[in-house]
C-alpha positions in Angstrom: 46.9 -152.6 99.0 44.4 -151.1 96.5 40.8 -152.0 97.1 38.6 -152.6 94.0 35.3 -150.8 94.2 32.2 -151.4 92.1 29.1 -149.1 92.2 25.6 -150.6 91.9 22.7 -148.2 91.6 19.3 -147.6 90.2 15.7 -146.7 91.2 14.6 -150.3 90.7 15.4 -151.3 94.3 14.5 -155.0 94.1 16.8 -155.4 91.0 19.5 -153.5 92.7 19.4 -155.6 95.8 19.5 -158.8 93.7 22.6 -157.6 91.8 24.4 -156.8 95.1 23.4 -160.1 96.6 24.9 -161.9 93.6 28.2 -160.1 93.9 28.4 -160.8 97.6 27.8 -164.5 97.1 30.0 -165.0 94.0 33.0 -162.8 94.9 34.8 -164.2 98.0 35.6 -161.7 100.7 33.4 -159.0 99.2 31.6 -156.4 101.3 28.7 -154.1 100.5 28.1 -150.6 101.8 24.7 -149.0 101.7 23.7 -145.5 102.9 20.0 -145.1 103.6 19.0 -141.5 102.8 15.4 -142.1 103.8 16.3 -141.1 107.4 17.6 -137.7 106.3 14.5 -135.9 107.7 15.7 -137.0 111.1 19.1 -135.3 110.5 21.2 -138.4 109.8 22.1 -140.9 107.1 22.3 -144.5 108.1 25.2 -146.7 107.0 25.0 -150.5 106.7 28.0 -152.7 106.0 27.4 -156.4 105.2 28.8 -159.4 103.5 27.2 -162.6 102.2 26.6 -163.9 105.7 24.8 -160.8 106.9 25.3 -157.5 108.7 28.9 -156.5 109.8 28.3 -153.0 111.2 25.9 -150.1 111.3 26.6 -146.4 111.7 25.2 -142.9 111.2 26.5 -139.8 109.5 25.1 -136.4 110.2 23.6 -134.3 107.4 26.0 -131.9 105.7 24.3 -128.6 104.8 20.8 -130.3 104.8 22.0 -132.5 102.0 21.8 -136.3 102.4 24.0 -136.9 99.3 26.7 -134.6 100.8 26.6 -136.7 104.0 27.0 -139.8 101.9 30.0 -138.4 100.1 31.6 -137.4 103.4 31.1 -140.8 104.9 31.6 -143.2 102.0 35.3 -142.6 101.2 36.6 -142.9 104.8 34.6 -146.2 105.1 36.1 -147.5 101.9 39.6 -146.5 102.9 39.1 -148.3 106.2 38.2 -151.5 104.4 41.3 -151.0 102.1 43.6 -150.6 105.1 42.1 -153.7 106.8 43.3 -155.7 103.8 40.7 -158.5 104.1 38.2 -157.2 101.5 38.6 -158.3 97.9 35.8 -156.2 96.5 33.8 -153.3 97.9 30.3 -153.1 96.5 28.8 -149.6 96.9 25.0 -150.0 96.8 23.6 -146.6 96.1 20.3 -145.4 97.6 17.4 -145.2 95.1 17.7 -141.7 93.7 21.5 -141.2 94.0 23.0 -140.9 90.5 26.1 -143.1 89.8 28.1 -140.4 88.1 28.4 -138.3 91.2 29.6 -141.2 93.4 31.9 -142.6 90.7 33.7 -139.3 90.5 33.9 -139.0 94.3 35.5 -142.4 94.6 37.9 -141.8 91.7 39.0 -138.4 92.9 39.4 -139.1 96.6 40.6 -142.7 96.7 44.1 -141.5 97.3 45.7 -144.6 95.7 43.9 -146.9 98.2 40.8 -147.3 96.0 40.3 -148.5 92.4 36.9 -147.9 90.8 36.6 -151.0 88.7 33.1 -150.6 87.3 29.6 -148.9 87.6 26.4 -150.9 87.2 22.8 -150.0 87.1 20.3 -152.7 88.0 17.2 -152.8 85.8 13.8 -154.5 85.7 13.0 -154.2 82.0 9.3 -154.1 82.6 9.7 -151.0 84.7 11.9 -149.0 82.3 9.0 -147.2 80.6 6.9 -146.5 83.7 9.8 -144.9 85.5 10.9 -143.0 82.4 7.4 -141.6 81.9 7.1 -140.6 85.6 7.1 -136.8 85.7 6.6 -136.7 89.5 9.2 -134.8 91.6 11.4 -137.1 93.7 10.1 -135.2 96.7 6.6 -136.4 95.9 7.9 -140.0 95.8 9.8 -139.6 99.0 13.1 -140.0 97.2 14.6 -136.4 97.3 18.1 -136.3 98.6 17.8 -132.7 99.9 15.2 -130.1 100.5 16.4 -128.3 97.3 16.2 -131.5 95.2 14.0 -130.6 92.2 14.7 -133.6 90.0 11.9 -135.8 88.7 11.7 -139.6 88.7 11.9 -139.7 84.9 15.0 -137.6 84.4 16.8 -139.2 87.4 16.1 -142.7 86.0 17.3 -141.7 82.5 20.7 -140.6 83.8 21.0 -143.7 86.0 20.3 -145.8 82.9 22.5 -144.0 80.4 25.7 -143.4 82.4 27.1 -146.9 83.3 28.7 -149.4 80.8 26.9 -152.3 82.4 23.1 -152.9 83.0 22.2 -155.8 85.2 18.8 -157.2 84.3 16.4 -159.2 86.3 14.5 -161.9 84.5 10.8 -161.1 84.9 7.7 -162.6 83.2 6.2 -159.1 82.9 8.9 -157.8 80.4 8.0 -158.1 76.7 9.8 -157.4 73.4 8.8 -153.7 73.5 10.4 -153.3 77.0 13.6 -155.0 75.8 13.7 -152.9 72.5 13.2 -149.7 74.5 16.1 -150.6 76.8 18.4 -151.5 73.9 17.6 -148.2 72.1 18.1 -146.0 75.1 21.6 -147.3 75.8 22.7 -149.3 72.8 26.4 -149.5 73.9 25.7 -150.9 77.4 26.7 -154.5 78.2 23.4 -156.1 79.3 23.8 -159.1 81.6 21.2 -161.1 83.5 21.4 -161.3 87.2 22.0 -164.9 88.1 24.0 -165.6 85.0 27.3 -165.4 86.9 28.7 -162.6 84.7 28.5 -159.8 87.2 31.5 -161.1 89.2 33.8 -160.8 86.2 32.4 -157.5 85.1 32.8 -156.0 88.6 36.5 -156.0 87.9 36.5 -154.8 84.3 37.7 -151.3 84.9 36.1 -147.9 84.6 37.3 -144.5 83.3 35.4 -141.5 84.9 36.8 -139.0 82.4 35.7 -141.1 79.4 32.3 -141.7 81.0 31.8 -137.9 81.6 32.8 -137.1 78.0 30.2 -139.7 76.7 27.5 -137.7 78.6 28.7 -134.2 77.6 26.2 -132.6 75.1 29.0 -131.6 72.7 30.3 -135.2 72.2 27.7 -137.5 73.8 27.4 -141.0 72.3 23.7 -140.6 71.3 21.6 -143.5 70.0 21.3 -144.2 66.3 18.1 -144.5 64.2 16.2 -147.7 65.1 12.8 -149.3 64.8 12.0 -152.5 66.5 9.0 -154.1 68.4 7.0 -150.9 68.2 9.8 -148.8 69.6 11.6 -146.2 67.4 14.5 -143.8 67.7 14.5 -140.7 65.5 17.8 -138.9 65.0 17.2 -135.3 63.8 20.2 -133.5 62.6 20.3 -130.1 60.9 22.7 -127.2 60.7 20.3 -124.2 60.3 19.5 -122.5 63.6 16.2 -122.5 65.4 13.9 -119.5 65.5 13.8 -118.9 69.3 10.1 -117.9 69.4 8.8 -120.8 67.3 10.8 -123.4 69.1 9.7 -122.0 72.5 6.1 -122.3 71.5 6.6 -125.9 70.4 8.5 -127.0 73.6 5.5 -128.6 75.3 4.6 -130.7 72.3 8.3 -131.7 71.8 8.9 -132.6 75.4 5.8 -134.9 75.4 6.5 -136.5 71.9 8.8 -139.2 73.2 9.5 -141.1 76.4 13.1 -139.8 76.2 14.8 -137.1 74.2 18.3 -135.5 74.4 20.9 -133.8 72.4 22.3 -130.4 71.6 21.0 -127.4 69.7 21.5 -123.7 68.9 19.3 -120.7 68.6 19.7 -117.9 66.0 19.7 -115.2 68.7 22.4 -117.0 70.7 24.8 -118.3 68.0 27.7 -118.8 70.3 25.9 -120.8 73.0 25.8 -124.6 73.0 22.5 -125.6 74.5 21.7 -129.1 76.0 18.3 -130.7 75.6 17.1 -133.4 78.1 13.5 -134.6 78.4 11.8 -137.5 80.2 8.4 -137.9 81.7 7.2 -134.8 79.8 9.6 -132.6 81.7 12.2 -130.7 79.7 15.5 -129.3 80.8 17.3 -126.8 78.5 20.7 -125.7 79.7 23.6 -123.5 78.6 26.7 -125.7 78.5 29.1 -123.1 77.3 30.4 -121.9 73.9 30.5 -123.8 70.6 34.1 -124.4 69.6 33.5 -122.3 66.4 33.0 -119.3 68.6 36.3 -119.6 70.4 39.6 -118.1 69.4 42.2 -120.5 68.1 44.4 -120.2 71.2 41.5 -121.4 73.4 41.3 -124.7 71.6 44.3 -126.1 73.4 42.2 -126.0 76.6 39.4 -128.1 75.1 39.6 -131.9 75.7 40.8 -133.9 72.7 37.6 -135.9 72.6 35.5 -132.8 72.1 37.8 -131.5 69.4 37.6 -134.8 67.6 33.8 -134.9 67.8 33.6 -131.3 66.5 35.9 -132.2 63.6 33.7 -135.1 62.5 30.7 -132.9 61.8 32.4 -129.6 61.0 30.3 -127.3 58.8 32.0 -124.8 56.4 29.9 -122.0 57.6 28.7 -122.9 61.1 31.6 -125.0 62.4 30.4 -127.4 65.1 27.1 -125.5 65.6 24.3 -128.0 64.8 20.9 -129.4 65.8 21.4 -133.0 67.0 18.4 -134.3 68.9 17.4 -137.9 69.5 13.9 -139.1 70.4 13.2 -142.6 71.6 9.7 -144.0 72.4 7.2 -146.7 71.8 4.7 -145.5 69.2 6.9 -142.6 68.1 5.5 -140.5 65.3 8.9 -139.8 63.7 7.6 -138.1 60.5 5.3 -135.7 62.5 8.1 -135.0 64.9 10.6 -134.2 62.2 8.0 -131.8 60.5 7.4 -130.0 63.8 11.2 -129.6 64.4 11.8 -128.4 60.8 9.0 -125.8 61.2 10.9 -124.3 64.1 14.1 -123.6 62.0 14.7 -120.2 60.4 12.9 -119.9 57.1 14.9 -119.2 53.9 14.2 -115.5 54.2 15.1 -115.3 57.9 18.2 -117.3 57.3 19.3 -115.0 54.4 18.9 -111.9 56.6 22.2 -112.9 58.4 23.5 -113.1 61.9 23.0 -109.5 62.9 19.3 -109.8 62.1 19.1 -113.1 64.0 20.4 -111.5 67.1 17.4 -109.1 67.1 14.9 -111.9 67.1 12.7 -112.2 70.2 14.6 -113.6 73.2 12.0 -116.3 74.0 14.4 -118.4 76.1 15.4 -115.7 78.5 13.4 -117.1 81.4 15.1 -120.5 81.0 18.6 -119.5 80.2 19.3 -116.1 81.7 20.1 -116.0 85.4 18.0 -113.8 87.6 20.0 -111.0 89.1 
């Protein structure tokens, strides 16, 4: 018998617990599993299994390589498969610990279910009034007591952004503190998500809707991510900045601090004149910016290598193919209350190559100062 599994996560713990409680009370024979990573400093991760009536069992899993998330992965699938073999559970609800990101756990369940498990959906629970405070929080997870390992360098803001943007369903608590600005921000950050209210009864149906980890991963990949569109509502705006000309590395580097702080959330892909073959990812939240090398642009690959590229990426590249630069482009999206879209666009435009620099050609571009070396080049 295949056991349906739904993942419920998010840093908004009260909202998350409310969503799990609704699933347990509305889906007969459902069971929730929760791993508490707060005890990792003691060398273990605590597991709680419960249903609508209360606790069913408790257990502990030892840390794996000083990594609480690794211990969770090692313990979660065997527990789920035990429930599947028992045959009495209709739905397994995996309630993630606060800072655990749903993508990692979704891919673990999908990859190691062995035919016994069926990942049927991923849900992030949200308190709309807390979206901006969490997104703007640049503190390290360690400072907040939420790090999953000694080496965990994530911030509250960037972790929350990924928790919010990955799942197809957002479960919202109804709170008097949320206003139109909060709801507009949430809608612009993840416009394709199905937003349902906890207590409406819809979660039970959506828990079985189905989930495709490969499609979800493709939707997050910088080369073909489903980025938000232009919007302006209730004081919240989204700027979509799209250009083909490359950035001057030094001018962009000097503007990074201003750009990272210009919006509550920004993301996308870009290219530098001195690294014309490298697709760079841009992610910022809480004033913290992550710039990452995500491999080559398709235009830099030989034709034979294209067969190894997923079809969704080839299709995305074809939609915006430039006669000279191929799929190389600047595609950055900024979302925030009080966004100065015009000023932001001017700043970004000033970081592009000038007409004279552009006319000098690619060999000259490669001799420009390598300003991003500290961020992109590994230390030997």
